[in-house]
C-alpha angles and dihedrals in degrees: 000000000000142000092204112107089196090060092048090052093047092056095048161130097087128201094203131026122185118203099178112168090339106112096067093049100054117106122202099018132076122236088250091055091050093051092047090052092047091050091050091064096040120110118240092261096033129127132218115208115195135182125185130189111260104237091217094058125099093267098024113141088015092265114151128187124209109224 
């Protein structure tokens, strides 16, 4: 596991990239920027699988109410 983008690039290209519940937690980059970066390290036949919190679900948007 790493937080170094340079290390991620050096170990690519990748055949499969999972972005499960990632996009809404990133600070300092837009979702578009994240997807462009992911695509840049994807192999020609690679796949990006992404899941995002549905904002209408119980914990969507990470808003919690104290009862």
